N, C-alpha and C positions, 0 to 999 in steps of 0.2 A: 523394528522398523517403525518411525513414527505414524501417528494417524494421519490419513490422508483426509483432504478436504479443508474447510475453513474453520480455524481454532483461533479464538480470543487468547491472546498472552497476559497482556496488562495494561493498565491507565500509566502514562507518564505524566507528571505535574511539570508546570513551566520551571526552569532555572533561569536565573541570572535575568537577562533582558528579553528571554521569550516573552512573545506576544499572544501566546494561544491560551485558552482556559485549560483543556485537558488533550491530551493525544492518547488515540485508543489504538493498538498495536495487535494486528491479527497475524497467523502464519497460514498459509495456504499450499497445501500439496495435491497436485491434479489426480484424478482417480486412475487415470491410466499414464501410458509410457514411464518415461524416467521421472523418478520422484525428485523434482527441483523444488526448493523450497522459494516461496515468494513470501516478503514481508509486505502488509499492506497497513498503512497509517492513515487513520483519518484523525486530521488535526481541527478541535473545535474552537471556534473563534467568537467573539462576542456579535452580538447582533444575529445570531443563528447562521454562521456561516461555516461550512466544512470542506476542509481540503483535503481531496483525496490522493495519495500518491503510493508507489509500491516499487521494490526493488529485489532483485534476486539475493538471497540469503548468502553472506560470504562472501560478497563480490565488491572490491573496492574499498576506499575507505570511507570516513562521515562525509567528506567533501565531495568524493566522487560517485557514491553509490546510486546516485538517482541517474547519473550519466552514461553508466554502462549498457550496453545493448546486448541483448541476449537473441540468440539465434533461434527462436521459438517459431514452430508452424503456426497455421490457422487456428487450429483446434486448441492449443495451448494458449493462444492469445485469448480465443474468446472464452476459455475457462477461468483466466484471470480474471477478465472483465467482469463475467459471471459474479465470481468470488468477490471483486470490488463492491459491487451493487448489493449483494448479499449482506457485506460488512456494513453498508451505508444503512440498509433497512433495519438494522439492529438498534438503531437510534431512536431514542423515546421520543423526541420531538422533531418537528419539521426544520429541516436545516435547507440553505442553498446550498449545492453541491458544486464545488469547484476541482477542476481536476489538474494538478501540477505535474509538469512533465519538462524534461529540458528540451530547449527549442535550439538546437545546434546541428541540425541534419546537413550533412555538406561541409561543416567545419572542422569532423574531426577524422 
């Protein structure tokens, strides 16, 4: 079984017309309940801007992975949020934190 908690996976460099400097990818598995893997991405841009996003591992495609909703309870959601902040605090500089999420509630 995979180690639980927040684990740094890799740095992704921009490809093609990507506008970010580097994307830091983390994996999070909560230390309780069903081991659901969540991927947390910190995308660093110029002017010290960090865009945070996450999605459930192996759900959706590259285009839909951020829009898939999971039926997590409040405790699991709070654990993901804390892991996102923990990943953000690993950065070695001060960054403005921006949270990216799908804004289509009621349309799906």
